[in-house]
C-alpha positions as CSV (number, residue, x, y, z in Angstrom):
1,M,-38.4,-33.5,-9.6
2,S,-38.9,-30.8,-12.3
3,L,-40.8,-28.3,-10.1
4,L,-38.2,-29.1,-7.6
5,S,-35.1,-28.3,-9.3
6,L,-37.0,-25.0,-10.5
7,L,-37.7,-23.7,-7.0
8,I,-34.3,-24.5,-6.0
9,A,-32.7,-23.0,-9.3
10,L,-35.0,-19.9,-8.9
11,A,-34.5,-19.5,-4.9
12,A,-30.2,-20.0,-5.6
13,E,-29.7,-18.0,-8.7
14,R,-29.5,-14.6,-7.4
15,S,-27.6,-15.6,-4.2
16,L,-24.8,-17.5,-5.9
17,T,-23.0,-14.6,-7.7
18,S,-19.7,-16.2,-8.3
19,S,-18.7,-16.7,-12.1
20,L,-18.7,-20.0,-11.7
21,W,-22.3,-20.0,-11.7
22,R,-22.9,-18.0,-15.3
23,F,-23.2,-19.6,-18.3
24,D,-21.0,-17.4,-20.2
25,Y,-18.1,-18.8,-18.3
26,Y,-18.6,-22.0,-19.5
27,Y,-19.6,-20.6,-22.9
28,Q,-15.8,-18.9,-22.9
29,Q,-14.0,-21.8,-21.8
30,Y,-16.2,-24.1,-24.4
31,V,-15.3,-21.9,-27.1
32,N,-11.5,-21.7,-26.3
33,F,-11.5,-26.0,-26.4
34,F,-13.5,-25.3,-29.4
35,H,-11.0,-23.4,-31.2
36,N,-7.7,-25.1,-29.7
37,N,-8.6,-28.6,-30.2
38,S,-6.8,-29.9,-33.7
39,T,-9.7,-32.1,-34.8
40,L,-12.4,-29.3,-34.3
41,S,-10.2,-27.0,-36.2
42,Q,-9.9,-28.7,-39.3
43,L,-13.6,-28.2,-39.9
44,K,-13.5,-24.5,-39.4
45,D,-15.7,-23.0,-42.4
46,S,-17.8,-25.7,-43.0
47,N,-21.6,-26.1,-42.1
48,L,-20.9,-29.4,-39.9
49,T,-18.9,-27.1,-37.7
50,Y,-22.0,-24.7,-36.4
51,T,-23.6,-28.3,-36.1
52,L,-21.1,-29.7,-33.8
53,F,-20.8,-26.5,-31.7
54,L,-24.5,-26.8,-31.1
55,L,-24.7,-30.2,-30.7
56,L,-21.4,-31.7,-28.7
57,P,-22.4,-29.8,-25.4
58,V,-26.0,-31.3,-25.8
59,A,-24.8,-34.6,-26.4
60,V,-22.9,-34.7,-23.4
61,V,-25.2,-33.6,-21.0
62,Y,-27.9,-36.2,-22.3
63,G,-25.5,-39.0,-22.2
64,V,-24.5,-38.0,-19.0
65,L,-28.2,-37.7,-17.3
66,A,-29.1,-40.7,-19.6
67,L,-26.1,-43.0,-17.7
68,V,-27.4,-41.2,-14.2
69,D,-29.4,-44.1,-12.6
70,D,-29.8,-42.1,-9.1
71,G,-32.3,-39.9,-9.2
72,L,-31.0,-37.7,-6.3
73,L,-27.8,-37.5,-8.6
74,H,-29.8,-36.8,-11.7
75,L,-31.9,-34.3,-9.4
76,I,-28.6,-32.4,-8.3
77,I,-27.1,-32.2,-12.1
78,S,-30.0,-31.2,-13.4
79,T,-30.4,-28.8,-11.0
80,L,-26.8,-26.9,-11.1
81,I,-27.3,-26.9,-15.4
82,L,-30.7,-24.9,-14.2
83,I,-29.2,-22.8,-12.0
84,V,-26.2,-21.9,-14.4
85,S,-28.5,-21.1,-17.3
86,F,-31.1,-18.9,-15.1
87,G,-30.5,-15.5,-15.5
88,C,-28.2,-13.3,-16.7
89,F,-25.7,-11.2,-14.0
90,S,-25.1,-8.2,-17.3
91,T,-28.5,-7.8,-17.4
92,R,-29.2,-7.3,-14.0
93,D,-26.5,-5.0,-13.6
94,S,-27.4,-3.0,-16.4
95,Y,-30.8,-2.3,-15.1
96,K,-29.9,-1.4,-12.2
97,Q,-27.1,1.4,-13.7
98,Y,-29.4,2.3,-15.8
99,L,-32.2,3.2,-12.5
100,H,-29.5,4.6,-10.6
101,A,-28.2,7.1,-13.4
102,A,-32.3,7.8,-14.3
103,Y,-32.5,8.5,-10.5
104,R,-29.7,11.4,-10.7
105,G,-31.3,12.6,-13.5
106,E,-28.5,11.7,-15.9
107,Q,-30.4,11.0,-18.7
108,T,-27.6,10.8,-21.1
109,T,-26.0,7.9,-19.0
110,S,-29.1,6.2,-19.1
111,E,-29.5,6.6,-23.0
112,L,-26.0,5.4,-22.9
113,H,-26.8,1.7,-20.7
114,H,-29.7,1.4,-22.9
115,Q,-27.9,1.6,-26.0
116,Q,-25.0,-0.8,-24.5
117,L,-27.3,-3.7,-23.4
118,L,-29.3,-3.6,-27.1
119,Q,-25.6,-4.0,-28.3
120,D,-24.6,-6.3,-26.0
121,K,-27.3,-8.8,-26.8
122,N,-27.6,-8.1,-30.3
123,L,-31.2,-6.6,-30.0
124,P,-32.4,-4.7,-32.6
125,E,-33.5,-0.6,-31.8
126,M,-36.3,-1.2,-29.2
127,G,-37.2,0.4,-25.3
128,F,-35.3,-0.5,-22.4
129,G,-38.4,-1.8,-21.0
130,Q,-38.6,-3.7,-24.3
131,A,-35.6,-5.3,-24.1
132,L,-36.0,-6.2,-20.5
133,I,-38.9,-8.2,-21.1
134,W,-37.5,-10.0,-23.9
135,L,-34.6,-10.7,-22.1
136,N,-36.7,-12.0,-19.1
137,Y,-38.8,-13.9,-21.4
138,R,-35.0,-15.6,-23.2
139,Y,-33.5,-16.1,-19.6
140,Y,-35.9,-17.0,-17.3
141,I,-39.2,-18.4,-19.0
142,A,-37.8,-20.1,-21.7
143,I,-35.5,-21.8,-19.9
144,M,-38.6,-23.0,-17.4
145,L,-40.6,-24.4,-20.4
146,F,-37.8,-25.7,-22.2
147,F,-36.6,-27.3,-18.9
148,V,-39.8,-29.1,-18.1
149,I,-40.3,-30.1,-22.0
150,F,-36.7,-31.2,-22.9
151,G,-35.0,-31.3,-19.9
152,A,-31.7,-30.2,-18.9
153,A,-29.9,-31.3,-22.5
154,G,-33.2,-29.1,-23.8
155,V,-32.0,-25.9,-21.7
156,V,-27.9,-26.1,-22.7
157,F,-29.0,-26.3,-26.6
158,Y,-31.6,-23.1,-26.1
159,R,-28.8,-21.3,-23.9
160,L,-25.9,-22.1,-26.0
161,L,-28.2,-20.9,-29.2
162,T,-28.8,-17.6,-27.8
163,T,-25.3,-16.7,-26.7
164,V,-24.0,-17.7,-30.3
165,I,-26.7,-15.3,-31.2
166,E,-25.8,-12.8,-28.8
167,Q,-22.0,-12.5,-29.9
168,Q,-22.8,-12.4,-33.6
169,N,-22.3,-8.5,-33.8
170,G,-24.0,-7.0,-37.0
171,C,-26.9,-9.9,-37.4
172,S,-30.1,-8.5,-36.2
173,L,-33.1,-10.3,-34.0
174,D,-35.2,-8.8,-36.7
175,I,-36.7,-10.6,-39.1
176,D,-40.1,-9.7,-40.0
177,S,-38.8,-8.7,-43.8
178,K,-36.5,-11.8,-43.6
179,E,-33.4,-9.9,-45.0
180,Q,-30.2,-10.3,-43.6
181,P,-26.9,-8.4,-43.7
182,D,-24.5,-8.6,-46.2
183,E,-21.6,-10.8,-44.9
184,S,-19.1,-8.4,-45.5
185,Q,-20.8,-6.3,-42.8
186,A,-21.1,-9.3,-40.3
187,S,-18.7,-9.6,-37.6
188,V,-17.8,-12.4,-35.9
189,A,-15.2,-12.6,-33.3
190,T,-11.8,-14.1,-33.7
191,P,-9.7,-16.2,-31.0
192,A,-7.4,-13.1,-30.9
193,D,-10.0,-11.1,-29.8
194,N,-10.6,-13.1,-26.9
195,D,-7.3,-12.0,-25.6
196,E,-8.0,-8.6,-26.2
197,A,-11.6,-8.8,-24.3
198,N,-13.0,-11.2,-21.8
199,T,-16.5,-10.1,-23.0
200,Q,-15.9,-11.1,-26.3
201,Y,-16.4,-14.6,-27.7
202,S,-15.5,-16.5,-30.7
203,V,-17.8,-19.4,-32.7
204,P,-16.5,-20.9,-35.5
205,N,-16.7,-18.5,-38.7
206,V,-19.4,-19.7,-41.3
207,S,-21.0,-17.4,-43.4
208,T,-24.2,-18.8,-43.7
209,G,-24.1,-19.2,-39.7
210,C,-25.8,-16.3,-38.6
211,K,-28.7,-16.5,-41.0
212,N,-29.3,-20.3,-39.9
213,Y,-29.0,-19.6,-36.3
214,H,-31.7,-16.7,-36.1
215,H,-34.2,-19.0,-38.2
216,I,-33.6,-21.9,-35.8
217,L,-34.4,-19.8,-32.8
218,F,-37.4,-18.0,-34.5
219,Y,-39.3,-21.7,-34.6
220,L,-38.0,-22.5,-31.4
221,D,-39.4,-19.3,-29.8
222,W,-42.9,-19.9,-32.4
223,L,-45.0,-21.6,-29.4
224,P,-43.0,-20.3,-26.2
225,V,-43.5,-17.1,-26.9
226,R,-47.5,-17.3,-27.5
227,I,-47.6,-19.1,-24.2
228,T,-45.6,-16.5,-22.4
229,S,-47.8,-13.7,-24.3
230,F,-50.9,-15.8,-23.2
231,G,-49.7,-15.3,-19.3
232,Y,-49.5,-11.7,-19.7
233,M,-52.8,-11.3,-20.6
234,F,-54.2,-13.4,-17.0
235,V,-51.4,-11.4,-14.9
236,G,-52.4,-7.8,-16.5
237,H,-55.2,-6.6,-18.7
238,F,-56.9,-9.5,-20.3
239,S,-59.4,-7.6,-22.4
240,R,-56.8,-5.3,-24.0
241,A,-54.3,-8.1,-24.5
242,L,-56.3,-10.2,-26.2
243,P,-57.2,-8.7,-29.8
244,V,-53.2,-8.3,-29.9
245,W,-52.5,-11.7,-29.0
246,L,-54.9,-13.4,-31.6
247,E,-53.5,-10.9,-34.0
248,S,-50.4,-13.0,-33.6
249,L,-51.7,-16.2,-33.3
250,F,-51.1,-17.5,-36.4
251,D,-48.8,-14.9,-37.6
252,G,-45.5,-17.0,-39.2
253,K,-43.8,-13.8,-40.5
254,K,-44.1,-11.5,-37.6
255,P,-40.6,-11.1,-35.4
256,T,-41.2,-13.1,-31.6
257,H,-40.3,-10.9,-29.6
258,K,-42.6,-8.0,-31.4
259,I,-45.4,-10.5,-30.2
260,L,-43.9,-11.1,-26.9
261,I,-43.5,-7.3,-26.7
262,D,-46.7,-6.2,-27.8
263,V,-48.9,-8.3,-25.9
264,A,-46.9,-7.4,-22.9
265,Q,-47.4,-3.3,-23.4
266,K,-51.5,-3.9,-23.9
267,S,-51.3,-6.2,-20.4
268,E,-50.0,-3.3,-18.7
269,D,-51.1,0.3,-18.1
270,I,-48.4,2.5,-19.0
271,M,-49.7,5.9,-18.9
272,V,-46.4,8.0,-17.7
273,D,-44.7,11.3,-18.0
274,D,-42.7,11.1,-21.1
275,D,-39.8,12.5,-19.2
276,D,-39.7,10.0,-16.4
277,C,-37.6,7.2,-18.4
278,T,-38.0,4.9,-15.3
279,A,-41.7,4.3,-15.0
280,E,-42.1,2.0,-17.9
281,P,-39.0,-0.5,-17.5
282,C,-40.2,-0.9,-13.8
283,L,-44.1,-1.4,-15.1
284,L,-42.7,-4.0,-17.7
285,V,-40.2,-5.8,-15.2
286,R,-42.7,-6.1,-12.5
287,L,-45.1,-8.0,-15.1
288,A,-42.7,-9.9,-16.2
289,K,-42.3,-10.9,-12.6
290,R,-45.8,-11.8,-11.9
291,N,-45.5,-13.5,-15.3
292,V,-42.5,-16.1,-13.8
293,L,-44.2,-16.8,-10.8
294,L,-48.0,-17.8,-12.9
295,V,-45.8,-19.7,-15.2
296,L,-44.4,-21.8,-12.2
297,A,-47.8,-22.0,-10.5
298,V,-49.0,-23.8,-13.8
299,I,-46.1,-25.9,-13.5
300,S,-46.7,-26.9,-10.4
301,V,-50.6,-27.8,-10.6
302,L,-49.7,-29.6,-14.1
303,T,-47.0,-31.7,-11.6
304,L,-49.9,-32.4,-9.1
305,I,-51.8,-33.8,-11.6
306,G,-49.0,-36.2,-13.1
307,V,-48.5,-34.0,-16.7
308,V,-45.4,-33.2,-15.4
309,I,-42.9,-35.1,-13.9
């Protein structure tokens, strides 16, 4: 069942371009509902708000699937949720625009697309190819792993958590020093911002929410990132990447995105001209695609031997 849903979702995700198949569309609707609901709005500025904001959709999905006795209907619902949660149209569009500008020799425009991607996804400073490696993990491999282990409800929880963090401008992913930005500097979109720009969403305003969300995601990603980076060694240069992977295996402080990026870069030969800003992203994207196929192959084998249902 899980393997079939993954195969259908991966095949359909790129061909379904309507906004109805994008997670951001449903996230915006959910945010509007959360703010406009009189009962939920009374809980504003409380830690309970963030908990409800995350767990309410997860509970609904889990409850619906638990009530469904028909296997085919269960498969259809799970697959639809998986299709919506897979991928990110804006990231793919940024990649295409970056390459088009680079091929035209417009390095300034390419750099603007690079910085815009980092800002949109609330990422710390990193190379364009490095950002694509991390976002490929976030939008594909992590979704696949959470689906196999926790089902559709787990996918909704992970994707909702990452989307909330992406909208928390000024709250950095880089937590290697465990430092968080001042509350006065952290900006959270408000309902009024939604009216001005459709791309800016709001979340319940809790002063500690940014810190709590990043810490939750840090521990959620701890094992999947190490599994994913282990896969990079198999589809790339195993001997070169193994020391980096072993060094980070039990490191509980190193940011997860740095672990994944370091292993991925060691797994691929990146010997390119410094003036060529397309080579590294293209090489790392191809590496990431090979890793997605490896994860899918492993899930297939586990399904055949009965470990995965």
